[in-house]
N, C-alpha and C positions, 0 to 999 in steps of 0.2 A: 410508508412512502408518502402518505398525505402530509405527515408532520415534516418530513424532509423537504417536500415541495414548498411548504409555507415558510419554513425557516430560511430556506435559500432565497425565496422571493423577498422576505424581510431584509436579509443581508444586502441584496442588490438594491432595494428601495432606499435603505439607509445610506448606502454609499453613493449612489447615482442621483438620488432625488433629495433626501432629507439633508445630507451634508451641504450640498451647494445652497439649498434654501436657507439653512441656518447661517452660513457664512454671509450670504447676501443680506439677510435681515439684520445681522449684527453690524455690518458695515453701514447700513442705513440708520439704525437706531442708536448705535454707540460708536460713531466715527472717532478716530484718533488722528487728526491731521498732523503732519510734520511741517516744520518751517523750511522754506527754501529761499535762496538768495543767489544773486550772480556773484559767485566767488571763484577765485583761481588758486586753490591750494597747489602745492607741488604734486605732480602725478608721475608715477612710474607705471608704464604699460608693459605688462609681462606676457610673453608669448612662448609657449612650448611648441616646438616644431620638429616634425620627423618626416623627412622626404617631402617637403612642401615647396619644391622649386617652382612649380606652376602657379602657386598662390601667394607666396610670401612677399613678393615684390609689390603687387597691388595692395596687399594688406598694409604694408609699411607706408606706402604712398597715401592711403586713405587716412591713416592715423596722423601722419605728419601734415596733412592738409586740413586737419580740424581747426576750427576757429578758437585756438587756445594759445596762450603766450608760449613761444618756443623756449624761452628761458625757464619756464615752469614745468617743462615736459622732458621725460627721458623714456626711451623704449629699449627693453632688454629682451633679446631673443635667445632662448636656450635651445640649441640644436641637439636633439636626443638621438645621437648616432646616425644622423642622416648620411645616406650613401649617394645622394644626388648633389646638385649644385646649390642646395639651400644655403649653406654657409657663404658661398661666393656671392650670391644675390644680396645677402644681408651686408657683407663687407663692402660691397659696392656703394651702399647707401650710408654706411657708417662714417665715411670720410667727410661728408658734408651735412650731416644731420645728427641729432642727439640719439644715435642708435648704438647699442652695445651688443656684441655677439659673444655668447658663451658656447664654444664649440666643444660639446661634451661627447663622451663615448656612448655606447648603447646602455644607458643607465636606467631607462624607464621614465615615464612622464612625471611621476611623483618626485623623483630625485631631481629631474630637470627643473620642475617648478620651484622646488625648495632652493635650488641654486640661484635661480633668477630672483626670487624674493630676497635671498641673502644679499644679492648685489644691489637691490633697490635702495634708493636713498630718499625717496619722496614721502610726503605725509600720507598720500593715498596710493594704494596699489590697485591697478586696473588689470583684471584677468580677461583674456579674450582669445578666441581661436584664430589659427593662422589663415583659415580660408574665409573668414568673415570680412565685411567691409563696413567702415564707419561712414556716417554722414558728417558734414562740416559741423553740425551742432551736437554730435554724439557726446563728446567729452564735456562740453559746458552743461548739457542737460544731466549727465550722469553725476556730476559733482555738486549740483545745486542743493540736494538734500543734506549734504554734510555741513551746511550752515546751522543745522539743528544738532546740538551736542549729544542728543539721545540717539541719533542715527549713527550706527557703526558700519553699516553695509548697504549698498544700493544695487539692485538687480535691474539690468537693462532689458529691453524687449527685442527678441529675435524675430525678424521677418524674412520671408523668402524672396530672393531675387526673381524678377520676372524673366521667363525665357523668351528669346527673340527669334528662335529658329523653327517655330511651329511644333515644338515637342512638349509644350506645356501640359497637354493632357495625354501624353503618350502612355502613362501608367495611371490607372484609376486609383491606386493606393496613395499616389502622391497627392491627389486632390483630397483624398480621405484624411491624410495626415494634416494637411493645411486646415481643414475644417475642424479637426480635433483640437489643433493648437489654438484656433480662434476661440473655442469654448474654454480652453485652459487659461487663456489670457484674461478672459472676463473673471474667472475664479481668482486668479492671482491679484487682479486689481481690487477685488472685494476683500481678500485676505489682508492685503497691505493697508487698505483704508482704515481697518479697525485694529491694526497692531503690526503683525509681521507677515510678510510673504513667506511661504514654506521654505524656499531655498532659491538660489539663483541658477540660471543656465550658464554653462561654460562659454557660451558665445560672447557674453559681456556681463561683468559685474565688477564692483569696486568695494574695497574694504580699507578701513583705516589701518595704517601700517602696524600699529601696536596691537591690533586685534587679529592679525594673520597668524594662524597656527601652522605648524609643520604638517605637510600633506602626508598621510599614511599611504602605504601601498595597498593595492587590491580593492580600492573604493573609488567612487566617482569624486574626483577632486573638487569640482564646483560645489557639490552638496556638502562635503566635509568642511571646506573652507568657509563657505557662506553661512552655514549653520553654527560655526564657531562663534560668529558674532552674537547670536542669540544665547549661546551657552555662556558667554561672557557678560550677559546682562544688557547688551546694547540692542538696538532695533535694526531690523532688516526690512527695507521697503522696496517696492517695485515702482519704477518710473517708466511708463510706456513711451515717453518722449525721447528717451535715450535709446535710439534705434541702432541696430546692427543688422546687416543683411548677409544672408548665407544662401548658397546654391540649394536648389531643391534636392530631395533625396533621390537616390537611384531607385531601380525597380524593387518590387517586393522581394524577389529572390535574393538580391544583395543585402536586403535590410533585415531579414529574419535572424540570421546569425548575430548580427550587430545588436539587435534588440535584446537577445539573450545576454550578451556580454554587458550591455548597459544596465539591464535590470539586475543582473547578478551583483555587479559592482555597486549599484544603487542600494539594494537591500543590505549588502555588507556595510555600506556607509551608515544606514539607519542603525544597524547593530553597533557600529562604532559610536554613534551619537545617541544610544538608547536612553541616556539620562534625560533627554529632551521629551521622552514619552511620559514622564512623571508629571501629572497635572498639579500635584502639590507644589511643585517648583515653577512650572512653566504655564500653568493655567490653560486657557483656551488653545494656545499654540499646540499643546500636546494632543488635543482632540483633532486639530487640523492635520498635524503630522501623521497621526495614526491613519486617518482616512485617506489623505492625499498620497502618501508614500508607501503605505503598507496594504491597507484593505483594497485600494484600487489595483495594486499589483497582484492580489490574490483572488480577484473576481472570477477567474476561470473556474475556481472550485464550485461556487454556487451556481454558475452558469451550467456546468456539467450536471450538477445535482438536480437542477430544474428540468433539464432535458431528460435525464434518466427517470426521475420520479413521475413526471407528467406522462411519459410513455407507459410506465407500469400502471398508472391509474387511468388509462384510456377508457375503460368501461365504467368508471365511477361517475363521471360527470362530463357535461359538454365542455366545461372550462378546460379540463386537462387535454381534451382532444384539440381544442382551439390552440392551446399553447404549443402542443406537439407539432401541429401543422405550421404554426407561425415560426417556430424555431427551425423547422425543416426548410421553409422558404428562405429564412435569413441565412441558413447554412448554404443553400444553393447560390444565393447572391455572393456570399463570401467566396465560395469555390470558384465562381466565374472570375471574380476580382483577383484572386490569387493565382489561378491557373492560366487564365487568359486575360491578363491585365491590359493588354494593348488592343484587345478586340473592341468592336464598337460598343458592345454591352458592358465589357469590363471597364470602360472609361466613364460609365455613367455614375452619377452621384450615389445611388443606392449601393451599387456594387463596390465602389471605392470605399465608402464608409464601412460597409460590412466586412470587407477584406481587411482594412486596417484595424478595425475593432477586434476581429478574430485573431489577427497576427499578434497584436499587443497582448491579448489575454493568454494566448498560447505561450508566448515568450515569458510572461510572468510566471506561469506554472513551472516552466523549465528552470527559470531563475530561482524560484523558491526551492525547488528540488536541489539545485546546486548549493544553495546556502545551507539547507538542511543536512546535506552529506559532507559539508565542509570543503566543497570545491571552490577554490579561489582563482580569480583571473588577475594575475599580477602585471602582465606586460601590456603595453599600450600599442595598438595598431590602428592608426587613423583610417586605413582602408579606403582611401579615396580612389575614385576612378575619374579619369578625364577622357572624353570621347568626342566624336564629331558633333554630337548634339549639345556639347558644352554643358552637360550635366555632371555634377559631382556629388559626393556623399559628405554631408556635414560630419564633423568629428563626433565620436561617440559620446564624449562627455557633454557636448552641447545639446545632445538629444536625450540626456538622462531624465529631464523633467517630465518627459512624456509618461 
């Protein structure tokens, strides 16, 4: 049990401490800047939408309001078997703007995206979620790195819309996720500065048209498509100035099942792109991919190992007793954050972070089990909710980078 304890601690330290330190140090000592310029290549904005009546109108308005030449822009919306008024909302804008609707049956997100890409005619394909919002400078910032011929893809930066109805801290896990994403953003910036960002978020990314692969089913499409850039020998960079805004997540209860779906599809996507894990071909990127998208998803295993082994070694040393007590306290904070997320204590930062951390690692374990037993999740369910507090759930592929 002592050996198990220290091996598990070493695994956690390597993933949570050593890896970020190595990435940050490499970005500082061996930077690889890319060229940027104010360019205006032709752009096809591709949106897969399923029952997005409440969001798609504002989405299209934000894209069309970008400070980008209208004659260089087209928007293609692929409606994936929508049963609400999504298609009608899109048609209403198509008459006076460069908007095209593909009104498809219930084909699944991968097929819808492939159909939209097949209809795209521009040099750059921009992928984005139906419920996100662009700034006026989003598109100009997103395409600037394509002035560098080595850059094949650009990942944008997802931010959360502020709530205006007093519900901003209604759920502690929401604050926990925001802080978690702030840390992840710093890691993405360092990764990109020295080579490649791991992958893009489905909220916003762009790829050169000739580097867009067909999206397979059963995987997170943003990961599969954006990493295809690296597989083709081009560079994938992160541009924090290319902002896209999304609503905050719903409560933890609505998020747990979604996390399992996202991570299952994410791990399946890594299996699909497993050649990228070969350091002989992809060098340091393989190290980054292993840690960021595999080991971080499996940290629930060493966390459980530390808890069990420390408890079993209680009588051996004060260290094991301290670790057991500390994990018990952390578990108590997580329980409050998960079971009573809207209580005064559940809304505090410690409870929110503990709850979100626990939820993510538990979902990772279930996802790993799904992949191990060959369980695939083929269908796409955006699972949004709209209520009086005006909160909604970002689409699952936009949240896969977590």
